[in-house]
N, C-alpha and C positions, 0 to 999 in steps of 0.2 A: 432172404427172399424179397422182403420189401425194398431193400436197397437196390437189388438187381432190376426189379420191375420198374422202380422209379427212374432209374438211369435209362432204361430202354425207352420209357415214355418221353423223357426229355430229348433223347436222341432223334425221335421220329418227328418232332415238331419242326416246322420251318424256322429258319434263323431269325427272321424279323419277329415272328410270333414269340419265339423264346425270349428275345430282348424285351418285348412288351411285358411278357409274363414275369420276367426277372424284376422289372421295375415295380410292377404291381405287387409281386410277392415280397419285395424288400419293404415296401410301405406297409403292407398288411402285417408282415412279421414284426416290424417296429411297433406298430400300434398294439399288436397282441401282447408283446412283452411289456410295453408301457402299462397296458391294462392289467397284466398279471402282477406287476410291481404294486400298483395302486390297490388292487383287490387284496393281495396278500398282506400289505401294510395295514389296510383297514381291518382285516380279520384279526391280526395280532394286536391292533390298537384297542380292541374290545377288552375292557377291564385291565388294560396295560397299566393305567394309573388308577389307584383306588379312589373312592368317593372323597371329594374335597370338603373340608370344614373351614370355618373362619373364626378362630379363637384368638383373643388377645390377652396378654398378661394382666392379671388383676380382676378379670371378669369372672362371673360365676357360671360354671358349666351347666347347661340346661339338659344334658343327657350324658349317658355313658358312651365312651368312644373306645372301640377295640381295634386292634390291628389284625387284619385277615390275610396278609401276605405271608410269604415265606420268611424264615428267620433272617433278620438283618442286623448287622453290626455297623454302627456309625461312630464317628469321633464327635464327642460333645465339646463344643467350644466353650460353653458356659462352665461345665464342670472342670475342664482343663484349666481355664483361667482361674477358677477358685483354688484349684490345687497349686497353681503357680503363686497365687497371692499368699496362700498359707506358707509355702516354702520361703517366700521373700520375707514374710513377717517373722519367721523363725530365725532369720539371720540377725545376730547381735551387731549393735552399732560398733564401729571401729574408731579407736582414739589413738592419739599420739602423745607421749609423755615428753614434756619440755624439760630436759635436764638442766638447761641454763637457769631456769627459774629457781630450781632447788639449790643450785650452786650459789646463786645470788643471795638466797635466803640464809644459807649456812654462813656466807661471808658477813651478812648483816648480823647474825648471832655472834660471830667472832668479835665484831665491833662493840657490841653491848658488853661482852665480858672483858674487853680491853679497858673499858671505862671502869669496871669493877677493880681490875688490876691496878690502875692508876690511883684509885681511891685507897686501895690497900697499901700502896707505897707512899701515901700521904700527899700525892700530887693534887688530889681533888677533895673538896669537902663533900659531906653527905648531901647537902642541898644541891651541889653541882651534879652529883650522881643522879638524883631524882629528875633533874631537868634533861639529862642525856639519855634516859631510858624511857621506853614507851610504857604506858600503863601506870597504875597507881600502886605504891608500895608503902608498907608500914616502916616506921623508923627502925623497929627491931629487925626487920628483914634486911634493910639496907646495912645496918651496923653489923649484922651477922655476916653478910657477904664481904664487907670491907675488912672484917677481922680475920678472914681466912688467909691461909698462906697461899703463895702463888701456885704451889702444886695442887692444893685443894680447889683453888679457883679454876685451874685448867681441867681438873678431873670433873668438876661440876659442869663446866662448859662442854666437855666432850660427851658427858652422859646426856646432857640436854640435846646436843646436836644429833646423837644417835636416836633419841626418841623422835625428834622432828624428821630425821631422814627415814626412819622406819615407817612413818606415816606417809610421807610425801614421795618416797622412792617409787611406789606403784602408780603414782599420779593421783591428783586430787582435782575433781571437777569444781567449777566455779560455785555451784550450788552446794557443794559438800565441804566448804571451808570450815564452817562451825562444827561439823561432825569431826573434821580432822583435829580441830582445837580440843574438842572433848576427848578424843583418843589420846592426844598428847598429855592432857591433864590426868587421865587415868594411868598413863604410863609413869607419870611423875609420882602419883600416889602409890603405885605398885613397886617403885624402886626403893633402894635402901636410904635414899635421901629423906631427911625428916626435919622437923623443926622449922626454924626461920628460913633456912636455906630452901626447904620445900615450898614455903610460902612465897619466897622470892621467885622461884622458877614458875610457880603457878601464875603469879602476877605478870611475869615476863610473857608467859604463854598467852595471857589474856590481852596483853598490850600489843603484841606483834601483829601487824597487818599481813597475814599470810596470803601469798599469791596462789592462784590455781595454776597447776602445771600439767593438766590433762585436757587436751583439745580434741574435739570431734573431727574424725577423718572422713569427710564426705565422699571423696573419690574411692577410697578403699571399701567403704560401706556399699556404695553403688555397684562396684565390681562384684563383690560377694553376693549381693542381692540378685544381680543378673545371672551369675553362675548358678545360683540356687533355682531360679526360674527355669533356666535352660535344662537343668537336670531332671525336671519333671516330665515324665512320659505323657503323651496325649491320653486323655481318659476316654476309653471306648465304652459304648453302651450297646448291649445286645437285646433286641426285642424279638420275642418269640411269637409265632402265629397264635392268635387268640388272646394275646396279652392286653389287659386294660391299660389304656394310656391316660385317660382322664375320667374321673368319677363325677357323676351328677351331683350338683350342689357344692362342688369343690372350687376353691379359688384357683384359677389357672395360673401356674407358675411359668417363669421364663424357661425352665428346663422342659416343661411339657410342650410349650410352643415350639421349642427347638426340635423336640422329638417329632412333632407333627410335620415340621418342615423337612427334616431328614428323611422321613418315610413318605414324603410327597403327598401328605394328607392335608396340608395347609394350603388354602386357596391362593395365598399370595406367593407361593413358591413358583419356580420357573417350570411350569408344566409343559411348555412347548419344546424345551430342550430335549427331553427324552424321545418325544415323537419325531423330532428332526433326526436324531441319531438312529432311531429305528428305521426310518425311511431310507436313510443312506445305506444302512446295512442290508436291507432287503434289496435295494437297487443293485448293490454290489454283487450280491449272490446271483441275481438273475442275469447280470451282465457277464459274469463268469460263465454261467450256463449257456448264454447266447453265443459267446465266442468259442466255447468248447464245441457246440453243435456246428458252428460255422466252419471250423477248421478240422474237426475230427469226425463229425457225423453228418456229412453233407447230404446223404440220402434222406435223413430225417429233417435236416434243416430246410431242404427245398420242397418238402411235402406239407401242404397246409393241414390235411387231416392229422398228420403225425404231430405237428407243432400244437395244434388245437387240442388234441388228445392229451399231450403232456401238460398243457396248461390246466385243463379241466381236472385231471387227476391230482395235480399239485394243489389246486384250490380246494377241491372237495375234501381231500385228506387233511389239509391244513385247517379247514373249517371244523371237521370232526374233532381234530386234536384240541382246538380252542374250546369247543362246546364241552368236551369231556373234562377239560381242565377247570371248567367253571362249576362242575358238579360238587356238591358238598354233602357229606354224610355226618351223622351225629356220632362222632368219635373223637378221640384225642388228636391234638394238633399234629404230633409226629406221625401218627398213623394216617391221618388225612393227607399228609404231605406226599404219601406214596401214590397218589392218584395219577401222577405223571407216568407211571409204568403202564397205564392203560392206553396211552396214545398210539393209534394203529399205523405208524409209519410203514411198517412191514407190508401192509396191504398195498400201498403205492409201489413199493419196491417190486413186489411180485407181479402186479398188473403191468407195470412198465417193462419188466423183463419179458413177459409173454407177448405183449403187444408191440413193443418197439425194439429194445436192444438192452442187453445187460449192462453195457458200459454207461449208457445214458441213465439207466435205472440206478446205477451206483452213484453217479454224479447227483442225481435228484435226491437220493437217500441222504447223502452228506448234507445237502442244503436243508432238507426237511429236519434232519437231526439238529442242525443249528437253530432252526426256527423253534423246535421243541424246547431248547434251552432258554430261549427268550420267553416263550409262553409260560414256562415254569420258573420264571424269575431268576434265571441264571444258574440254576442247579445243574451240575455236571452229570449227575447219575442218569437222568432221563435221556439226554442226548446220547450217552454211551450205550444205553440199552436199545435206543432207536437205531443206532448205527449197527450194533451187533446183530440185532434181530433182522434189520433190513438187509444187510449183506448176506446173512444166512438165507433169507428168503430169496435173494437173487440167485444164489448158488443152487438152491433146490428147484426154483421155478425154471431155471434154464434147462433142466432135464425133464420137465414134465411133458408127457405126451397124452394125458387124459385128465379130465377134471377130478376124478376120484383121488388122484395122487396128491391133491392139495391137502388132504387129511394127513397123509404121511409126512408131507413137508412141514405141517404145523408142529409135529413132534420135534423136529430139529430146531425150529424157531423157538419153541418153548424152552428147550434145553439151553440154548444160547442166552435167552432172557433170564433164566434162573441163575446161570453162572454169573451174569453181570450183577443182578440184584444181590445175590449172596455175598459175592466178593466185596462189593461196595459197602454193604452193611458191616462186614467184618473190619474193613479198613477204617471206617469212621465210628466204630463202636456203637452202632445203632442197637436199640433194644431188640430182643428176640421177637417181640410182638410186632415191631415195625418191619423187621426182615420178613416175618411170616406174611404180613399183609402185602408187602411188596412182591413176594413170590406168588401169592394168589393172583394179584393183578397181572403179573408177568404171564402166568398160565392163561388167564382170560384173554390177554393181549394176543398171544399166539393163536388161540382158537378163533378169536374175533377177526384177526387179520386174514387168516386163511378163508374163513367163511365170506368175509367181505370181498376179497379178491375173486373167489370162485363165483360169488353171486353177481357181481357187476361186470365180469368179463364178457359174457355174451352180449350184454347191452352195449358195451363199448365197442365190441367187434362190429356189431351191426350199425351203430350210430356213425362210426368213423371209417367204416369200410376197410378194416384191417383184418387180414387173414392170418390166423395163428396156426401153429403146428397142431394144436389141439383140435381146431376146427377142421383142418384138413384130414386129420386122422378119423374124426367122426364121419366125414363125408366119404372116406375110403371104405367104410364098413359096408360089407355086402348086404347088410340088413337095412340099408337106407331105402326108403320107399321107392325112389326113382330107379335104383339099381335092381331092386326086386321086380319092379315092373319090366325093366329091360330084360331081365333074365327070363321072365315068364312070357312076355309078349313079343320079344325080338331076341331069341336065344342066340341066333347067329351073330347079330350085332354085339351082344354081350360078350361072347367068346372072342370076337375080333377086338373089342375094346380092352379086354384083359391082356391079350397078346401085345397090342400096341403099348399098353402101360409097361409091360416088361421091357420091351425094346427101348422106349423113351427113357425109362428110369435108369437103365444101365448107361445109356449115352449121357444123360444128365450128370450122373455121378462121375463119368470120365472127364467131362469138360468143366465141372464145377458149377453147374446150374442147380436149380432147386429140384432135387429128386422127388420130394414128396408132392410138390405142386404139379410136377409133370405127370406123376403116376395118377393122381386124383383127376387131373384134367383129361387124361387119356381115358379113364373110366367113363367120363361123361361127354366125351367129344362128339359122339354120335347120338346123344340122348334125344335129339330132335327127330330121329327116325321112329320114335314111339308114336308119332302122330299118324304115320302111314307105313307101318313096318313091312307090309307085304309088297311094297314098291321097291324094296331093296333085295337083291338076289340072295344074300346070305340068309334071309328069312323066308325064302320061297321054296315051295315044293317043285320038283322037276316038272317042267312043262307048263308051269303057271306063271307066266310073265305078263303082268297087266300092261306093260309098255308096248307090247305088240299091237295093242288096240288104241294107242294114244298117238296124238300128233307129237312130233319131236319137241316143239316148243313147250307143250304141256308137260311132257316127261322131264324136260330140262328144268322147268319151274318147280316140279315136285322134288327132283333130286337136289337142286340148289337150296331149296327152302329148309332143308334139315338143319343147316347152320343157324339160320335166323329163328327157326322154331325152337331149336335147342336153347339158344340164348334167352328166348322169351320164357321158356319153361324154368330155366335156372333162376331168372330174375324173380319170377313168381315165388320161387322157393327160397329167395333171399340168399342165393349163393354168392360167394366172394367174386368181385369184379375180375380178379386175375383169372379165375377159371372161365368166366363168361367170355372174356377177351380171347382166350385160347380157343374156345368152342367156335366163336365167330371167325377166327383167323386161320383155322387149321386147314382150310382149302384156299386161303388167300383170295385172289381174284382170278383164279385159273378158269379156263374155258372147257366146257364139256364138248370136246371135239367130235365125239361120235354123233351126238344129237345135232350138233351144228352142221356137220358134213351131211348127215341124213336129211336135214331140213333143206340144204342147198340142192341135194339130189332130187327132192320131191317138189321143189319150188319151180314155178314157171319161169321166174326170173331170179336166178341165184343171187344176183346183186342186191336184191331186196331183203335177203336174210341178214339180219344184223347180229354180229358176234356178241354185242353187249347183252342180248337176250339169252345167251347161253353161257354167261359168265357168272361165277359166284359173286355175291354182293358184299362179301366181307373184305376187310383190309388184308394186305399181306402181313405175315407174322411180324410183330413189332418187338418181340423178346426172344431170347434164346429158347425159353420154355415153349413158346408157341411154335417156333420153327421145329423144335424136336418132335412135337406131337404131329406136325404136318409130315415130316420125313418118315417117322415111325409108322404113321397111318398108311402112307403110300408104299413104303418098303414092305410092310407086312402083307398088304393086299397083293402086291406084285409077286413076292416070293412064294406066297401061299398058292399061287396059280401055276407054279412050275410043277410038272409031273415028276420029273426025275431031279430031285433036289440034291445034286452033287455039289461039292464045295465050289467048283469053278463056276457053275451056272448061278448059284446063289450070289457069289461075289460079283459076277458080271451084272446081275440084276440090281444089286444094291447100288453099285457105282452108277449104273444107268439111271436109276430113279433120282439119286442125289444130283447128278450132273444136269438132268433134265429140269429139275426144280430151280437149280441155280441159273441155267440158261434162260428160263422163262422169266427170271427176275423176281421169283417169289421170295427169295432170301435177301433181297436188296435192302429191306428196311430193318432187319434184325442185326444184332452185333456179333454174328458168327464170323469167325475167320476161316481161311483155308485150312489152317492147322486144326481148328475145331471140326471141320467137315471130315477131315481124314480120321480124326479120333472117333467121331461119330460112326463112320463107316466100319471101322474095326470093331467098335462095340456092338453094332448091329450084327455083324458076322459072327461074333462070339455067341450072342444070344440065339441067333437063328440056327446055329449048328445043332441046337437041342430041340428045334421044332421040326416036325415031319408030318404036318397035316396037309392032306392033298386037296387041291381045289381044281376047278375046270381048267383045262389047258386053253390058252389063248393064242391065236395066231399073232404074228409080228405086227400086223396092221392095228392090233388092239393095244399095243404097248403104250401108246399115248394116253389112252383112257385109264390104263392101269396106273400110270404114273400120277394121274390126277386123283387116284384114290376113290373114284366113283364106282362102287362095286356093281351097280346096275348096268353101267356101260359095258362091263366085261361080258355080262350075259347077252346084252344086245349085240355086241360085235361077234360073239361066238355063234350066234344064230345067223 
């Protein structure tokens, strides 16, 4: 309905005026969306970052500090680095064994025993042996070795080499040389070698300058250390709502400062970054909405009240959501976290569905659901419920035709909310207490949303001049005070209005116009006759026509005033502008030809009689709905005056009335096509076939007045 009326209003504007309005509208719309972005961002920024503190490592905390946000998990750089350092420290140092050093040592030992062999062969004296060997030896030890056979010398040599090789084969560090020497000495003592030969080997062991053959491998050690560090997973820290971060009187640690920074509680953290990101996200959402309206909802996009209404609803609901999210009860943290299930996004969904359009309501619901996720610190459960409840509200609200049905709609919304809360709790293993509290909030949400939508709907209708189906249905009730007055004070006009409504509604349905608007407007189109009901023939007794005693100009003024009087009465009763427009336009600017001709006959100079004085002051019908009421009004009056209402006469009269209105130019400003007029004619004929109410017969000369729909003229011409 709103789309069709807006389109008709645009079409009736002069082209230059439309261009000026388009520029103004574009600027106004841009400013409104910019304001909407800023206001929404400001609302969500409230409490977006928790209160800041300024603590440094090593200072004494002057108070207890708690975390009040939702559960957060962050990676601790400090703890991760400590874990990596521990892993690196656990890596053993890597060494390389120098086999060449051991080979040289064994070769050196062979040289010492070669000296012994030469002494045993008599080639060297004992004194010469002492000089050729390292260390200090007793004469008895040297003589004992020189007295051995070559086989025993070689056996002793091999035994000693095995002892040395056993110690040095695994590698000996530079600092462990003496330990190696002691190990060899112990090996000598534990062997079967004894006596002076044992003493010789021990002296040789003490005299040899053992080399170290185990060298530190810095490269291998560094590689293993790096591998160990890389294998350490980042250490995550989870902070729950209500958890104490720092205790009063405690020395603040580096880990606590890091936690404050990660939770955005430390004043030296980058507090502007989140706000910038929030602004970009809000702007993106509204830009998507802007272009959606521009390309797919032009009737709403080009109507200031509709755009303003959308903005007001979004801001009000967003503000309510933010305020509710800040509420705090004395309960456990996991139970208090369920407060997000109270946010009444569904109220916006229902209001926008009833006042604007369900597709627009769905788009706004998606945006508000995303905003709910931001308000509730990124938790997915609350946007999901807002989305489920909102879409359910859209489905139910699109079929509402009276306000009491909001109660029934809330039941479906509650069911959708409960399913989301329950399933989410089961998926993430929430406690039964948390699920129970969430379900309680979900029920309250459904009831609160329906009450809120039902309560603010009348105010929004009135403030933004938007006519809803519910409002129209209320106005169509025969118990409405104006209709009751019309029924009692002007029964003829009332019956005529009902018949006009039947005709116009059938035709509206046939051409795709707003049937409910047409029917309600038809009921009230002659409401202005209540001011002087007896000046209209349908409300007069036979033989009582007050126009017989009036001048034609005065009669014309009375007759034509019923459109302006009716519009005034409806405005006083705060009727929708769409209905008032139809009341003002249902006679267009047609001329009361009977009184005009009568005035010319009575005037001394007919040229002085001005046609403008006998013309209705309204505009020609601007919409299909207004044109339908005009045609139905004229057709019903004309056909009702036919005594013998056979099909051919009725058909002829219907086409005569419609053609006359078209020829007079009364339909020039409305978007009806020739095809529409043919469909309207057929619809009228179908409805009229069931009407058989007799009225006064009119001579052909009165047909013009009949076409104009001025019932008093019919009586005047009849006389």
